[in-house]
C-alpha positions as CSV (number, residue, x, y, z in Angstrom):
1,X,-9.5,-8.1,11.5
2,X,-8.2,-4.6,12.2
3,X,-10.2,-1.5,11.2
4,X,-8.2,1.7,11.1
5,X,-9.4,5.2,10.4
6,X,-6.6,7.6,9.5
7,X,-7.0,11.2,10.4
8,X,-7.0,13.7,7.6
9,X,-4.2,15.6,9.3
10,X,-1.7,12.7,8.6
11,X,0.8,13.5,5.9
12,X,2.9,10.4,5.9
13,X,2.6,6.7,6.8
14,X,5.9,6.0,8.5
15,X,8.3,3.1,8.3
16,X,6.8,-0.1,9.7
17,X,3.6,1.8,10.7
18,X,1.3,-1.2,10.0
19,X,4.0,-3.9,9.6
20,X,2.6,-7.4,10.4
21,X,-0.8,-6.0,11.5
22,X,-4.2,-7.7,11.0
23,X,-5.3,-4.9,8.6
24,X,-7.6,-6.0,5.9
25,X,-8.5,-2.8,4.0
26,X,-7.3,0.7,4.1
27,X,-8.2,3.9,2.3
28,X,-5.4,6.4,2.6
29,X,-6.6,10.0,3.2
30,X,-5.8,12.7,0.6
31,X,-3.6,14.4,3.1
32,X,-0.9,11.7,2.8
33,X,1.9,12.3,0.4
34,X,4.4,9.6,1.5
35,X,4.2,5.9,2.2
36,X,7.5,5.0,3.8
37,X,9.6,1.8,3.7
38,X,7.8,-1.4,5.0
39,X,4.7,0.7,6.0
40,X,2.4,-2.3,5.3
41,X,4.9,-5.1,5.0
42,X,3.8,-8.5,6.0
43,X,0.1,-7.6,6.4
44,X,-1.0,-11.0,5.5
45,X,-4.7,-10.2,5.6
46,X,-4.6,-6.9,3.6
47,X,-6.7,-7.5,0.5
48,X,-7.5,-4.0,-0.8
49,X,-5.9,-0.6,-0.6
50,X,-6.8,2.8,-2.1
51,X,-4.0,5.2,-2.6
52,X,-5.0,8.8,-3.5
53,X,-3.4,11.1,-6.1
54,X,-1.8,13.1,-3.2
55,X,0.7,10.2,-2.7
56,X,3.9,11.0,-4.5
57,X,6.3,8.5,-3.0
58,X,6.1,4.8,-2.0
59,X,9.0,3.4,-0.1
60,X,11.0,0.2,-0.5
61,X,9.1,-2.9,0.4
62,X,6.0,-0.9,1.4
63,X,3.7,-3.7,0.6
64,X,6.1,-6.7,0.5
65,X,4.6,-10.0,1.5
66,X,1.0,-8.8,1.5
67,X,0.1,-12.2,0.1
68,X,-3.7,-11.6,-0.1
69,X,-3.5,-8.1,-1.7
70,X,-6.1,-8.6,-4.5
71,X,-6.9,-5.0,-5.4
72,X,-4.8,-1.8,-5.4
73,X,-6.4,1.4,-6.6
74,X,-3.7,4.1,-7.3
75,X,-2.9,6.7,-9.8
76,X,-1.6,5.3,-13.1
77,X,1.4,7.7,-13.1
78,X,2.5,7.0,-9.5
79,X,6.0,5.6,-9.6
80,X,7.2,3.2,-7.0
81,X,10.3,1.0,-6.4
82,X,10.5,-2.4,-8.0
83,X,10.3,-4.0,-4.5
84,X,7.3,-2.1,-3.2
85,X,4.9,-5.0,-4.1
86,X,7.4,-7.9,-3.8
87,X,5.9,-11.3,-3.0
88,X,2.3,-10.1,-3.6
89,X,1.1,-13.4,-5.1
90,X,-2.7,-13.5,-5.4
91,X,-3.6,-10.6,-7.6
92,X,-7.0,-10.9,-9.3
93,X,-7.6,-7.3,-10.3
94,X,-5.5,-4.2,-10.0
95,X,-5.2,-0.7,-11.3
96,X,-1.5,-0.4,-11.4
97,X,0.8,1.4,-13.8
98,X,2.6,-0.8,-16.3
99,X,5.1,-2.4,-16.3
100,X,4.3,-4.1,-13.0
101,X,7.0,-6.5,-11.7
102,X,5.5,-9.9,-11.1
């Protein structure tokens, strides 16, 4: 597993930042406002993520193919592209805004 602590000075999680990593959990700091394209794509062990209210933009395919992503905590009013959570197959509980593309 990969444990990552993000500094509170980070304002964006850039394209492919954690793509294909062994990350299992991440709490994004309140300083982050943007999660860019493919930021967490193909993180096959990622099971839980906490996205704060400060995030106003999630990029295309940001969490695509995170096949074990069970729980996503994020603001109900946060909009994201239809493909942000594409091929996320094993949801058991989420706090996502509706409608959520399955």
